[in-house]
C-alpha positions in Angstrom: 120.8 -29.2 46.1 117.6 -27.5 45.0 114.2 -28.0 46.5 113.0 -30.3 43.7 116.0 -32.6 44.2 115.5 -32.7 48.0 111.9 -33.6 47.6 112.8 -36.4 45.2 115.5 -37.8 47.5 113.1 -37.7 50.5 110.5 -39.6 48.5 113.0 -42.2 47.4 114.2 -42.8 51.0 110.7 -43.4 52.2 110.1 -45.9 49.5 113.2 -47.9 50.3 112.4 -47.8 54.0 108.9 -49.2 53.4 110.1 -52.1 51.2 112.8 -53.0 53.8 110.3 -53.0 56.7 107.9 -55.1 54.7 110.6 -57.7 54.1 111.5 -57.8 57.8 107.8 -58.5 58.7 107.9 -61.5 56.4 110.6 -63.2 58.3 113.9 -61.4 58.2 116.4 -62.1 61.0 115.9 -60.0 64.2 118.4 -57.2 64.7 118.7 -54.6 67.2 117.2 -51.2 66.3 119.3 -48.2 65.4 118.4 -44.9 64.1 120.1 -43.9 60.8 122.4 -41.0 61.1 121.0 -37.8 59.4 117.7 -39.3 58.8 114.6 -37.0 58.4 112.6 -36.4 61.6 110.1 -39.3 62.2 111.7 -41.7 59.7 113.6 -44.8 61.2 116.0 -47.2 59.5 115.9 -51.0 60.1 119.6 -51.3 59.6 121.6 -52.5 62.8 124.7 -54.6 63.5 124.0 -58.2 64.6 124.3 -59.0 68.3 123.7 -62.5 69.8 120.4 -63.0 71.5 119.2 -59.5 70.5 115.6 -59.0 69.8 114.7 -57.2 66.6 112.1 -54.4 67.1 110.2 -53.2 64.1 109.0 -49.6 64.3 106.1 -48.5 62.1 107.1 -45.4 60.0 105.4 -42.3 61.3 103.2 -40.1 59.1 105.3 -37.6 57.0 104.5 -34.0 57.8 104.5 -32.2 54.4 102.9 -28.9 55.5 106.1 -27.0 55.0 107.1 -28.8 51.8 107.5 -26.7 48.6 105.1 -27.8 45.9 106.6 -28.8 42.6 105.7 -26.4 39.7 104.8 -28.2 36.6 105.7 -25.4 34.2 102.3 -25.2 32.5 99.9 -22.3 32.4 96.2 -22.7 33.2 94.4 -23.1 29.9 92.0 -20.3 28.9 88.4 -21.0 27.7 89.6 -20.9 24.1 92.9 -22.6 24.8 92.0 -25.7 22.9 91.4 -23.8 19.6 94.2 -23.7 17.1 96.5 -20.7 17.9 96.5 -19.3 14.3 92.7 -19.5 14.2 92.5 -17.6 17.5 94.9 -14.9 16.2 92.8 -14.3 13.1 89.6 -14.0 15.2 91.2 -11.6 17.6 92.3 -9.3 14.7 88.5 -9.4 13.9 88.5 -7.6 10.6 86.0 -9.0 8.0 88.8 -10.8 6.1 90.5 -12.2 9.2 87.2 -13.5 10.6 86.5 -15.3 7.4 90.0 -16.6 7.2 90.0 -17.9 10.8 86.6 -19.6 10.6 87.5 -21.3 7.3 90.5 -22.9 9.1 88.1 -24.1 11.8 85.4 -25.3 9.4 83.8 -28.6 10.2 80.4 -30.3 10.5 78.1 -28.6 13.1 78.0 -31.6 15.3 81.8 -31.7 15.5 82.3 -28.3 17.0 83.4 -28.2 20.6 81.6 -25.8 23.0 84.4 -23.2 22.9 84.5 -23.4 19.1 80.7 -22.8 18.9 81.0 -19.8 21.3 83.9 -18.1 19.4 82.0 -18.8 16.1 79.0 -16.9 17.5 81.2 -14.1 18.9 82.7 -13.6 15.4 79.3 -13.8 13.8 78.0 -11.0 16.0 81.0 -8.9 15.4 80.4 -9.2 11.7 76.7 -8.1 12.0 77.2 -5.4 14.6 80.5 -3.9 13.6 81.0 -4.8 9.9 77.3 -4.7 8.8 78.2 -3.9 5.1 80.0 -7.2 4.7 78.5 -10.5 3.6 77.3 -12.0 6.8 78.2 -15.5 8.2 75.8 -18.4 7.6 75.4 -21.8 9.2 76.5 -20.5 12.6 76.4 -23.4 15.1 73.9 -23.1 17.9 74.9 -22.1 21.5 71.5 -22.5 23.2 72.9 -25.2 25.6 76.1 -23.2 26.5 76.3 -22.1 30.1 79.0 -20.9 32.6 81.9 -18.9 31.2 81.0 -19.7 27.6 77.6 -17.9 28.1 79.3 -14.9 29.7 80.9 -13.8 26.4 77.5 -13.7 24.7 75.9 -12.0 27.7 78.5 -9.2 27.7 77.7 -8.6 24.0 74.0 -8.4 24.8 74.7 -5.9 27.5 76.9 -3.8 25.2 74.1 -3.7 22.6 71.7 -2.5 25.3 74.1 0.4 26.1 75.7 -1.2 29.2 79.4 -1.5 29.7 79.7 -4.8 31.7 83.1 -4.8 33.5 83.7 -8.3 34.8 86.2 -8.8 37.6 89.1 -11.3 37.7 91.5 -12.5 35.0 90.4 -11.8 31.5 91.3 -13.1 28.1 91.2 -10.9 24.9 87.5 -11.2 24.3 86.4 -10.8 28.0 88.5 -7.6 27.9 87.4 -6.1 24.6 83.8 -7.2 24.1 82.3 -4.8 26.7 83.6 -1.9 24.6 81.1 -2.8 21.8 78.8 -0.4 23.8 80.5 2.4 21.8 78.4 1.3 18.8 75.1 1.4 20.7 72.7 4.4 20.5 72.9 5.2 24.2 73.4 8.8 25.1 75.2 7.9 28.3 78.9 8.9 28.3 79.9 7.5 31.6 81.5 4.4 30.1 84.1 6.3 28.0 87.0 6.0 30.4 86.3 2.2 31.0 86.0 1.6 27.3 89.2 3.3 26.5 91.0 1.3 29.2 89.6 -1.9 27.9 90.6 -1.2 24.3 94.1 -0.1 25.2 94.4 -3.3 27.3 93.2 -5.3 24.3 95.8 -3.7 22.0 98.5 -4.7 24.5 97.4 -8.3 24.0 96.8 -7.9 20.2 98.4 -4.7 18.8 97.2 -5.5 15.2 93.6 -6.0 16.2 91.5 -4.2 13.6 88.4 -4.4 15.9 90.3 -2.7 18.8 91.7 0.1 16.7 88.3 0.7 15.0 86.4 0.9 18.3 89.0 3.1 19.9 88.7 5.5 16.8 84.9 5.5 17.2 85.3 6.4 20.9 87.7 9.3 20.1 85.3 10.5 17.4 82.4 10.6 19.9 84.6 12.7 22.1 85.5 15.0 19.1 89.1 14.0 19.4 89.3 13.7 15.6 93.0 13.7 15.1 93.4 10.8 17.5 90.5 9.0 15.9 92.1 9.3 12.4 95.3 7.7 13.7 93.2 4.7 15.0 91.3 4.3 11.8 94.6 4.3 9.9 95.8 1.5 12.1 92.6 -0.3 11.5 93.1 -0.2 7.7 94.5 -3.4 6.3 96.5 -3.2 3.0 94.6 -4.2 0.0 91.2 -4.2 1.7 88.2 -1.9 1.7 86.3 -2.0 5.0 83.4 0.4 4.6 83.0 1.4 8.3 86.7 2.1 8.8 87.0 4.3 5.6 83.7 6.1 6.2 84.5 7.1 9.8 88.0 8.2 8.8 86.5 10.4 6.1 83.9 11.8 8.5 86.7 12.8 10.9 88.7 14.4 8.1 85.7 16.5 7.2 85.3 17.6 10.8 89.0 18.6 10.8 88.5 20.6 7.6 90.7 18.3 5.5 88.2 18.2 2.6 90.5 17.0 -0.1 91.8 14.1 1.9 88.2 13.2 2.8 87.2 13.4 -0.9 89.8 10.9 -2.0 88.3 8.4 0.4 84.7 9.2 -0.5 85.5 8.8 -4.2 86.4 5.1 -3.4 83.3 4.6 -1.4 81.0 6.1 -4.0 82.3 3.7 -6.6 81.9 0.7 -4.4 78.7 1.8 -2.7 77.0 4.1 -5.2 73.6 4.1 -3.6 74.7 4.3 0.1 72.9 7.2 1.7 75.5 7.7 4.4 78.2 8.2 1.8 76.1 10.5 -0.3 75.2 12.7 2.7 78.8 12.9 3.9 80.0 13.7 0.4 77.3 16.4 0.0 78.4 18.0 3.2 82.1 17.9 2.3 81.6 19.4 -1.1 79.3 22.1 0.3 82.0 23.1 2.8 84.5 23.1 0.0 82.3 25.6 -1.9 81.7 23.0 -4.7 78.0 23.7 -5.0 77.3 21.8 -8.2 78.7 18.5 -6.7 77.0 19.2 -3.4 73.6 19.6 -5.2 74.3 16.4 -7.2 74.8 14.3 -4.1 71.9 16.0 -2.3 69.5 15.3 -5.2 70.6 11.6 -5.2 69.7 11.4 -1.5 66.3 12.8 -2.2 65.7 10.5 -5.1 65.9 7.6 -2.7 63.9 9.3 0.0 62.0 12.4 -1.1 60.6 13.0 2.4 64.1 13.3 3.9 63.5 16.8 5.3 67.1 17.2 6.5 68.2 17.1 2.9 65.2 19.2 1.7 66.7 21.9 3.9 70.3 21.1 2.8 69.3 21.5 -0.8 67.6 24.8 0.0 70.9 25.9 1.6 72.8 25.2 -1.6 70.3 27.2 -3.7 70.5 30.2 -1.3 74.3 30.1 -1.6 74.1 29.9 -5.5 71.4 32.6 -5.7 68.7 30.3 -7.1 66.2 31.8 -4.7 63.0 30.6 -6.4 64.1 27.0 -6.0 65.3 27.7 -2.4 61.9 29.3 -1.6 59.8 26.3 -2.7 62.0 23.9 -0.7 61.8 26.1 2.4 58.0 26.2 2.1 58.0 22.4 2.1 60.2 22.3 5.2 58.2 24.9 7.1 55.1 22.7 7.1 56.9 20.4 9.6 59.5 22.6 11.3 58.7 26.3 11.1 60.9 27.3 14.0 64.0 25.1 13.3 67.1 27.3 13.7 68.7 26.7 10.2 65.3 27.2 8.5 64.9 30.6 10.2 68.5 31.5 9.2 67.9 30.6 5.5 64.5 32.3 5.4 66.1 35.5 6.7 68.8 35.3 4.0 66.1 34.8 1.4 64.1 37.7 2.6 67.1 40.0 2.5 68.7 38.9 -0.8 65.6 37.9 -2.9 62.6 39.7 -1.5 64.8 42.8 -0.7 62.7 43.2 2.5 65.2 44.1 5.1 62.6 44.8 7.8 61.1 41.3 7.5 64.6 39.7 7.4 65.5 41.4 10.6 62.2 40.4 12.2 62.9 36.7 11.2 66.5 36.8 12.6 65.3 38.5 15.8 62.8 35.6 16.2 65.7 33.1 15.7 67.8 35.0 18.3 65.0 34.8 20.8 64.6 31.0 20.3 68.3 30.2 20.0 70.2 33.0 21.9 73.5 31.0 21.9 73.5 29.8 18.3 76.7 31.0 16.8 75.5 31.0 13.1 72.4 33.0 14.1 74.4 35.6 16.1 76.9 36.0 13.3 74.2 36.5 10.6 72.5 39.0 12.9 75.8 40.8 13.2 76.2 40.7 9.4 72.8 42.2 8.9 73.4 44.9 11.4 76.9 45.7 10.0 75.9 45.8 6.3 72.8 47.9 6.8 73.6 50.1 9.8 70.6 48.7 11.5 70.1 47.4 15.1 69.0 43.8 15.5 67.4 43.0 18.8 68.5 46.4 19.9 72.2 45.7 19.3 74.6 47.1 16.7 76.8 44.9 14.6 79.8 45.5 16.9 77.7 44.5 20.0 76.5 41.3 18.3 79.9 40.4 17.0 81.3 40.9 20.6 79.0 38.1 21.8 81.1 35.7 19.7 84.5 37.5 20.1 84.4 37.4 23.9 84.8 33.6 23.8 86.6 33.3 20.5 88.7 36.5 20.0 90.1 35.2 16.6 86.7 34.3 15.1 87.1 35.5 11.5 83.5 36.3 10.8 83.1 38.0 14.1 86.1 40.3 13.4 84.9 40.9 9.8 81.4 42.1 10.9 82.8 44.1 13.7 85.2 46.0 11.3 82.4 46.7 8.9 80.1 48.0 11.7 82.8 50.2 13.1 83.5 51.6 9.6 79.7 52.4 9.1 79.7 54.2 12.5 82.7 56.3 11.5 85.0 54.7 14.1 87.8 54.3 11.6 90.8 54.0 14.0 89.1 51.1 15.9 88.1 49.5 12.6 91.7 49.7 11.3 93.2 48.1 14.4 90.7 45.2 14.2 91.2 44.9 10.4 94.9 44.6 10.7 94.4 41.8 13.2 92.0 40.1 10.8 94.5 40.3 7.9 97.0 38.4 10.0 94.9 35.3 9.4 96.2 33.2 6.5 92.6 32.2 5.5 91.2 35.8 5.6 88.1 36.2 3.3 88.4 38.3 0.2 85.7 40.6 1.4 87.7 41.4 4.5 90.6 42.6 2.3 88.2 44.7 0.4 86.9 46.3 3.6 90.4 46.9 4.8 91.1 49.0 1.7 88.0 51.1 2.5 89.2 51.6 6.1 92.6 52.6 4.8 91.0 55.2 2.5 89.0 56.6 5.4 92.2 56.9 7.4 94.0 58.4 4.4 96.4 55.5 4.2 96.3 55.7 0.4 99.5 53.8 -0.3 98.3 50.9 1.9 94.9 50.9 0.2 96.4 50.9 -3.2 98.8 48.0 -2.3 95.9 45.7 -1.3 93.6 46.8 -4.2 96.3 46.3 -6.9 97.3 42.9 -5.5 93.7 41.7 -5.5 93.2 43.0 -9.1 96.4 41.4 -10.3 95.2 38.0 -9.1 91.5 38.3 -10.0 91.2 40.7 -12.9 88.0 38.9 -14.2 86.1 39.3 -10.9 83.5 42.0 -11.2 83.5 42.9 -7.5 87.3 43.3 -7.5 87.2 45.3 -10.7 84.7 47.7 -9.1 86.8 48.0 -6.0 89.9 48.6 -8.0 88.3 51.4 -9.9 87.0 53.0 -6.7 90.5 52.9 -5.1 92.1 54.3 -8.3 89.8 57.3 -8.2 90.2 57.9 -4.5 94.1 57.7 -4.6 94.3 60.1 -7.5 94.9 57.7 -10.4 92.0 59.3 -12.3 93.4 58.9 -15.9 93.8 55.2 -15.5 90.4 54.9 -13.9 88.8 56.9 -16.7 90.4 54.8 -19.4 89.2 51.5 -17.7 85.7 52.8 -17.1 85.2 54.0 -20.7 86.6 50.7 -22.0 84.1 48.8 -20.0 81.2 51.0 -20.9 82.0 50.5 -24.6 81.3 46.8 -24.2 78.1 45.2 -23.0 78.1 45.5 -19.2 75.2 44.3 -17.1 72.7 46.9 -15.8 74.2 46.9 -12.3 77.7 47.2 -13.6 76.8 50.0 -16.0 75.1 51.8 -13.1 78.3 51.4 -11.0 80.6 52.7 -13.8 78.5 55.8 -14.4 78.4 56.5 -10.7 82.2 56.2 -10.4 82.7 58.3 -13.5 80.8 61.1 -11.8 83.8 61.6 -9.5 86.1 62.2 -12.5 84.7 65.6 -13.3 84.4 68.9 -11.5 81.6 70.0 -13.8 78.4 69.7 -11.9 76.3 69.3 -15.0 78.4 66.4 -16.3 78.4 65.0 -12.8 74.5 65.0 -12.7 74.3 63.5 -16.2 76.5 60.5 -15.2 74.4 60.0 -12.0 71.1 60.1 -14.0 72.6 57.5 -16.4 73.5 55.4 -13.4 70.0 55.5 -12.0 68.5 54.7 -15.5 70.6 51.6 -15.5 69.7 50.7 -11.9 67.0 52.9 -10.1 67.9 51.1 -6.8 71.5 52.2 -6.7 71.6 53.7 -3.2 75.1 55.2 -3.7 73.9 57.2 -6.8 70.7 58.3 -5.1 72.6 59.5 -2.0 75.1 61.4 -4.2 72.2 63.2 -5.9 70.9 64.1 -2.4 74.3 65.5 -1.5 74.5 67.6 -4.6 71.1 69.1 -4.2 71.6 69.6 -0.5 74.8 71.5 -1.3 72.8 73.7 -3.6 70.2 74.2 -0.7 67.6 72.7 -3.0 66.1 70.8 -0.1 63.0 69.6 -1.9 65.0 67.8 -4.5 67.5 66.6 -1.9 64.6 65.1 0.1 63.2 63.4 -3.0 66.4 61.4 -3.4 67.1 60.9 0.3 63.6 59.4 0.8 64.4 56.8 -1.9 67.6 56.0 -0.1 65.7 55.6 3.2 63.1 53.3 1.5 65.9 51.0 0.3 67.6 51.1 3.8 64.7 51.6 6.2 66.7 50.6 9.3 69.9 52.5 8.6 70.2 55.0 11.5 72.5 57.4 9.6 69.9 57.9 6.7 67.0 58.1 9.2 68.9 60.8 11.1 69.6 62.8 7.9 66.0 62.6 6.8 64.8 63.8 10.2 67.2 66.8 9.9 65.9 67.6 6.4 62.3 67.4 7.6 63.2 70.1 10.2 64.7 72.4 7.5 61.6 72.1 5.3 59.1 73.0 8.1 
């Protein structure tokens, strides 16, 4: 017999006993008293065999001691605050996507006066989720008032107030879905505090155990991982927060932003295309798309989206600078200069401004001294900025100059010590080593660089130069021919191909290609290059000098042609003419230590 049955039997016995006793008191025949066999302690029966002349004694039933009795379980859970709300409505509101919120509230729709307290509270929770999380959606109207709500009902709304103020309010005790999840809305606040991250993650994971398909939970968890720069985990969460057939701006935007951060530009573009169609004037979308297309190297589209941002807000200095960056990349230096002048009025020492200004001074103004001075100022203000260090290394490696007293190798090492595989760091280090004549070291680093699948084209071009310096002609030819085969219309690659042909002894093919190109209408710079290279195809010094003079007529600033003229006259011991050409080389490369040293030696000879 189980405990429930025993308890029931015991209660029945007591009831029978009391009825019988009451009957006796009303006049039943006396009988002698006898205790019932096996009766519970303290409970007496009135049953006894009749004996003559016996006096019947009535004993009052003693109090039943129930302190050790097992309580009967009713098989019903304690009802939650929202337990009276229809289960399907509650499920929709816990999913908490824009569509599910509207669906759930439509099921619950009634006159304002008819809402229960818990219905008014959950209506207000849903309304605030719509305004604080899904702000691009149509917002709820006719939300019932909760001014008179107190106790637990008021706690839900107080938690949301705390989250909006940047406080994670972790309440103790048993929690339903909303008490668990609502504190994590702090993720959307502007607080710089990160101490709540672990608690918020725990809360959201607990919420997903209760409601695995909650769009709100998955979205907030994705935002949390995005803040922690765990972009791959964030993308997974945003994918789970995406409902089939719906476009939720916030979910798609954050997913696209994470894909851009991961370098998955094409995947991000497919999402941004949808958002641009649906939200054509949204500045957030335009800015993200501009950044994505700039990183993809699609400068026309980047400029298009940047200009649309500035049409809406011409004083957006962030995008004034962004647009200047595009123009520097595309070589539209006059446009870039005017935008940089506007920006400099407000932020003349901002790190990216100084970087762009230095690039403009080098590429457009051709003033290497000023460019180095600008980047040295940037280095003093931002000594740990990777972009500034790398551009300083680039300047030093391309020009043979020292920047802030360091060579290109030394500057690149500042990056490579923490990131040994940094492509730009390796690239500038190789170039600097090559300029210093340290060909063996340059070759070792260059081979390491070429092991990267995303190696820049310029790095391959530099590797062929290093190979030529090391007399690895077959290897140099292999890379040069491969590049030319894939990019036969690229002027830089054509020039490099001709140079390698000449240096590996393929002079007839080189001569044929040079003469073919000169018979057309090459640009001044290309014509200067072709005449300069053709000067190597003859052993006749007069023909050689004629080609070099033609090269300098086409481009008087051709440092290679000027330096070769210096070498020829120096070989003839005509030091005056040699100095004439070398001084022009020095004026074009005022910080190159090699040219400065040669000029100093020549000055000594002429004394």
